[in-house]
N, C-alpha and C positions, 0 to 999 in steps of 0.2 A: 467135149462138154459144150453146152450152150454158152456158158460164160467165157470160155476160152475162145470160141469162134467170134464172139462180139469184140473181144480185145484185139483179135487179129485183124478184123475188118476196120476197126478204128485206127489201127496203126498203119494201115496201108495208105500210101500216097500223102502222108503228112510229113512235111519238112520242118526241121527245127528252126525257130525264129531267133536270131541272135539278139542279145540284150542291147537296148539303145542307151548309149552313153550320153551325158550332158553336153559334151563338146561336139557331138555330131548334129545338134539341132541347128537349123538354118537361121542365120541372123535375120532380124526384122527389117534390115535395110536392103535386102535382096530385091531386085526388080520384080514387080508383079506381072503376072501373065496378062495378055490383052483381055482375056475373058473374065479376069477377076476384078473386083471393085477395089478402089484405092483404100488403103487403111485409114481409119478415123484418126484425126489429129489428137495430140495429147491434150487433156483437159487443162493443163497448167499453162499452155500457150494460147494467146488470143490473137486473132487476126487483126492487124492494124487497120486494114481497110474497112472492117466492120464497126469500128468505134464511131460514135456520133460526133458530129462537129461541135466545137465549143460553143457555148451559148453566146449570142452576140451581145455586146454592151448596150445598156439602156441609155437613150438620149435624155429621157426625163429624169432618171435618178442620178445621172452624172451632173446635172445642172444644179449649182449651189443655190439658185433662186427658186427652186421648187418648194412648195409648202404642202404639208400633209395634215389631214384631219381624220379623226375616227368618227364614223357615223354609226349610230345604233338604230337598228330596225326592230319593230315589235313582232314581226312575223316573216317567214320565208315568202309569203304571198306578195309582200311589198317588194321584195327583191326581184321576183319574177315580173311584176308589173313594171318595175324600173328598167329591166332588160328589154322588155317588149316595146315599151313606149319611149325609151331613152330620156326619161325625166326622173327627177327626184324632188321631194318636197321636204322642207325643214321648217321648224317653228321660228317665230320671230326672234327668239333669244339668240339664234345662230346667224341671223341675217346680216347684221352689221360686220362681224368679223369675216364671214365668208366673202362678202362683197369687197371688203378692203383687201383681202388676199387675192381676189380675182383681178382687181385693178392693178396691183403692184407685182405679183409673182408671175413668173414665166409659165408655170404649170401649177394647178391646184389639184391634188390627188385626194380622193375620198376613199378611205379604207372602211369597208362595211363589215358589220358583225351583228348577227341576230341575237337578241337578248335571250339568254338561257341556252344557246346552242353550244357554247364552249369552244368556238372556233371563229376564224375570220372567213368570210365567203369570197373575198376578192377585193378589187379596187377599181374605181372609175375616175375619169377626168372630168372636171367641171368645165362646161362650154359656154356658160352664160351666167350673168348675175342672178341672184335670188329674186324671183318675181318676174323674170323675163319670159316665161312660158305660160301660155294659156291652157295647156293640156291639164285637165283635172282628172286624174285616175285614182287619187287617194281620198276621194269623198270630202274635199274641202279641208283636209289637214295640211296646215302649213302653206307656204308659197312655193310654187314649182319652178324649176330651172332645168336646162338641158344638161345631160351628162353623156359620156361615151364610156362604155365598159371596156376595159383593157384586159383584165384577168378575172377569171371565174373559177375558183377552186377552194375547197375547204381546207384551211390550215388550222390544225389543232393548237389550242392555247399552250399546251405543254412544249411545243416546238419553239415557242417564242417567249417563254416565261423568263428567260434570262435577259431579255431586252428591257431596259429601264427607261422611263420617261422622266427626266429631271424637271420638266415643267408640271409634273403632277406628283410632287413630293417624292420623287425618285421611285415611284411604284412601277410595277410591270405594265407593259402596254396592254395586257389583257384586262387590267383594271382601269378602264377608261369610260368616261361619260360621253353622252352625245355632244358632238362638236368639240371634243378635246383635241387641241393641236399638239403635234409632235415636232420636235426639232428635225432639222434637215437630215442629220446623220442617222437619227433613230428611225425616221420614216423610210429612209433609203434602205436601211438594214431589214426592216419589216417587209417592204415590197420585194427586195431581192430574194428573200426566203420564199415568198409566194411564186416569183418567177422561176426559181430553181425547181420547185415542186411541179409546176406546170410543164417545164421543159423536160424533166425526167419522165413524166407520163406520156408525152407525145412530142419528141423532138422535131419530127417532120411537120407537124402542124403548128409549131411555135411561130408567132408573128412578132417581130420586133416593133419598136415605137420610133423608128428613125424618121417616119413621115409626119410625126406629130408637130403641129405649129404652136408657137408661143401665143398666149392669150393676153398677157398683161402689158402695161405700158413700160417700155424699157427705161424711161426717164425716172420712174419711181423706184427703180431697183438698181441704183448706181453702185451701191455696195451690198454685198451679201448680208442677209439678216444674221447677226451674231447669235451664237448659241447661248442660251440662258439669258437673253436680253430682256430686261424689264420684267423679270420674274421674281417675285418676292420669296418663293420657296427655295430657290437656289442661292446658296451663299456666294458672296462676291469673292473673286480671287484675292489672295493676300497681296497687300501693298508692298512694293519694294522700298527698302530703307533709302532715305535721301540724306546725303552728307550735308551737314549744317556747318556753315562757316561761323567761327566765333566773332561776336560783335563787341567792339571796345566800348565799355561803359565808363562814364565819368566817375571819378571818386566820390563816394558818399560820405558826408559829414553828419555826425549825430548832433542834433541841436536839442538840448534838454528843454522840456516844457515845464510850466508851473505845475506843481503838484496840486491836484484837486482834493480838497478836504471836504468830505460830505458834512453838511450841517445837520444838527439835531432836528428831528421832527417836532413841530410845535405841539404842545399838549393842550387839549381842549379844557378850559377852565369854566365850570358852571357859573352862570350869571345869577346873582342872588335876586330874588323876587321882592320887590318893595311891598310890604304889607299895606302901605297907605295908598296903593294904586286903586283907582276907581273901579268898583265892580261893574258888571254888565247890567242891563235893564232887568228890573224885577217885576213880577206879576203881583198885582194888588187885589186880585179877585178873591172871592171866598174860597177857603180851603175845604177839603172833604169833611173836616171835623168842626166846622164853624157852628153849625146848629145840630148839636147831638140829638135833641128831642124832637126835631122837626119831622113832619111827615112828608116834606118835599123830597122829590127825587134827587139823590146825591149824584154828583158827577164822578166819574172814575178817578181814583187816586193816581192813575198812571199818566194822566194828562191834565193840564190846567186850562186848556183852550175851551171856549164855549162850543155847544153842539153845532152841527152843520146847519140846522134850521133856525139858527139865531137870527132875528130880524131887528134887534135893538141897535143901539149905538156901539161903536167899536170901543173896546176897553182902552182906558187911558194908561199909557206907558210913561212912567215918571222916573227918569234916571236920577240916581242919587248924586248929590254934589260932593266933590272930593273935599275932604277935611284932613286936618293934620292928625286927628285922632281916629281910631277905628269907629265905624258907625255902630251905635248901639242897636241891639236886636229889638225891633218893634213888633207889636202884635199885628197880624194881618187885618186889613180893612175889609169891611163888608161891601158888597156890590150895591151901588146906589141907583142903578137903572131899574127898568121895569123887570118884572119877573119873567123868566124864560117860558113860563107856562101861560 
């Protein structure tokens, strides 16, 4: 049959292949043939020679006389202009403290941050006092001075949110105003974080600051500037108790004093009025009811003075003489002068 012939043809010249057991597999450590490529190294092992060299220490950040300031920029364009022309400009409110730091500190580091960017862009070193440069690239804003950019890399605020500034009510360094100064240890920690990020990105292109020269006067920085010095927001360290020596006091003798007896307050007694006292001056002019039937104009009963246009003689004021008996009531006298009309 056709099927039987096919089976005979397939069975001819075919040898049975023995089953391969696990123990017969060649170990991986057997030497490779010259024509074969070497086996790839295990992913768990790292070549020691391929590791990057440790980051060199910073001369600037290891100096305890280095001072740090946060500088805020309104735009990235100003950062680019500063890098190209090696200058920066600051308002007059920051001039005095930056110049004082430049005169006394060995290095003045300015950490830049663009407003609204959410990160630090790097830091530069101050090379001259404020107002020493005539280069005007910021259109008259502030007074310019020379700077040298040392690091340029974006460091997100979230990576340094745990770094606190005790000179700014212990707030995070990301919450800083323009010209805010940082303590030496806080500024060093912030700049070390920027250096580590730059070094991880390009270890071969990393440049250390061992050639940087000091700029301030050494006589003005005889002692390092203490942390939290002259800062009202930071509480002073607790005072150590001082042992007080007992002082011998002389014996005290009680001397009795005279007892003060308060006197009674005097009572006001009304003074009796003498009815025989002389009365004041009286007016003897005609009264309002002197002439009931007269057609003449009567003066007002509210006043006994003559009218303002009176041109005659002044009225006679006759005081009454004091007597022992009360003065009898007399009828009013009539006016003897000319008529007011």
